[in-house]
C-alpha positions as a LaTeX table, in Angstrom:
\begin{tabular}{lrrr}
\hline
Residue & $x$ (\AA) & $y$ (\AA) & $z$ (\AA) \\
\hline
Met1 & 15.64 & $-9.30$ & 0.93 \\
Ser2 & 13.40 & $-8.95$ & $-2.09$ \\
Ser3 & 14.76 & $-8.13$ & $-5.54$ \\
Leu4 & 11.43 & $-6.45$ & $-6.31$ \\
Pro5 & 11.11 & $-2.72$ & $-5.66$ \\
Ser6 & 9.31 & $-1.74$ & $-2.47$ \\
Ile7 & 6.05 & 0.09 & $-3.03$ \\
Gly8 & 4.24 & 2.69 & $-0.97$ \\
Phe9 & 0.53 & 2.76 & $-1.75$ \\
Val10 & $-1.73$ & 5.64 & $-0.71$ \\
Gly11 & $-5.48$ & 5.39 & $-1.25$ \\
Leu12 & $-7.29$ & 2.10 & $-0.78$ \\
Gly13 & $-10.73$ & 2.81 & $-2.16$ \\
Ala14 & $-12.68$ & 1.00 & $-4.86$ \\
Met15 & $-9.77$ & 1.13 & $-7.30$ \\
Gly16 & $-6.74$ & 1.30 & $-4.98$ \\
Ala17 & $-7.48$ & $-1.67$ & $-2.73$ \\
Pro18 & $-7.69$ & $-4.24$ & $-5.56$ \\
Met19 & $-4.55$ & $-2.80$ & $-7.17$ \\
Ala20 & $-2.64$ & $-3.02$ & $-3.89$ \\
Met21 & $-3.86$ & $-6.58$ & $-3.30$ \\
Arg22 & $-2.57$ & $-7.62$ & $-6.74$ \\
Leu23 & 0.84 & $-6.17$ & $-5.88$ \\
Leu24 & 0.88 & $-8.20$ & $-2.67$ \\
Gly25 & $-0.10$ & $-11.29$ & $-4.65$ \\
Ala26 & 2.93 & $-10.69$ & $-6.87$ \\
Asp27 & 5.15 & $-10.56$ & $-3.73$ \\
Phe28 & 6.02 & $-6.86$ & $-3.88$ \\
Pro29 & 6.99 & $-5.44$ & $-0.47$ \\
Leu30 & 4.11 & $-3.05$ & 0.21 \\
Ala31 & 3.46 & $-0.26$ & 2.70 \\
Val32 & $-0.10$ & 1.11 & 2.66 \\
Trp33 & $-1.98$ & 4.10 & 4.03 \\
Asn34 & $-5.61$ & 5.10 & 3.78 \\
Arg35 & $-7.53$ & 7.96 & 5.37 \\
Ser36 & $-10.01$ & 5.41 & 6.76 \\
Pro37 & $-7.78$ & 2.83 & 8.50 \\
Glu38 & $-10.37$ & 0.04 & 8.31 \\
Arg39 & $-9.87$ & $-0.04$ & 4.51 \\
Ala40 & $-6.25$ & $-1.09$ & 5.10 \\
Ala41 & $-7.07$ & $-4.03$ & 7.42 \\
Pro42 & $-7.49$ & $-6.67$ & 4.66 \\
Leu43 & $-4.16$ & $-5.64$ & 3.15 \\
Ala44 & $-2.44$ & $-5.82$ & 6.53 \\
Ala45 & $-3.89$ & $-9.30$ & 7.02 \\
Ala46 & $-2.45$ & $-10.26$ & 3.62 \\
Gly47 & 1.03 & $-9.01$ & 4.56 \\
Ala48 & 1.21 & $-5.28$ & 3.82 \\
Arg49 & 2.89 & $-2.96$ & 6.30 \\
Leu50 & 0.49 & $-0.32$ & 7.65 \\
Ala51 & 1.79 & 3.23 & 7.62 \\
Ala52 & 0.60 & 5.85 & 10.10 \\
Ala53 & 0.77 & 8.64 & 7.49 \\
Pro54 & 1.16 & 8.95 & 3.71 \\
Gly55 & 4.75 & 10.12 & 4.12 \\
Glu56 & 5.56 & 7.03 & 6.13 \\
Ala57 & 4.26 & 4.81 & 3.33 \\
Ala58 & 6.52 & 6.67 & 0.90 \\
Ala59 & 9.62 & 7.11 & 3.08 \\
Asp60 & 11.31 & 3.76 & 2.47 \\
Ser61 & 9.66 & 2.93 & $-0.84$ \\
Asp62 & 11.29 & 2.72 & $-4.25$ \\
Val63 & 7.96 & 3.49 & $-5.94$ \\
Val64 & 4.93 & 5.40 & $-4.64$ \\
Ile65 & 1.44 & 4.93 & $-6.06$ \\
Ser66 & $-1.43$ & 7.21 & $-5.09$ \\
Val67 & $-5.02$ & 6.53 & $-6.05$ \\
Leu68 & $-6.96$ & 9.47 & $-4.66$ \\
Phe69 & $-10.30$ & 11.07 & $-5.34$ \\
Asp70 & $-10.07$ & 14.75 & $-6.28$ \\
\hline
\end{tabular}
């Protein structure tokens, strides 16, 4: 079990994807969701848990980060 807070991350565009990847690199447990699922594939390959919906990414997270356009 990690002593770091778990993070739900919604929005993996030009800004969100690099931010989420840095969190993974720092060993934070991370659940991710993006409207276009292919944007989440590199994060899943790096160890993030893919969520089927934004609420699923947030459900078991201590912290939720959203990086959304409009």
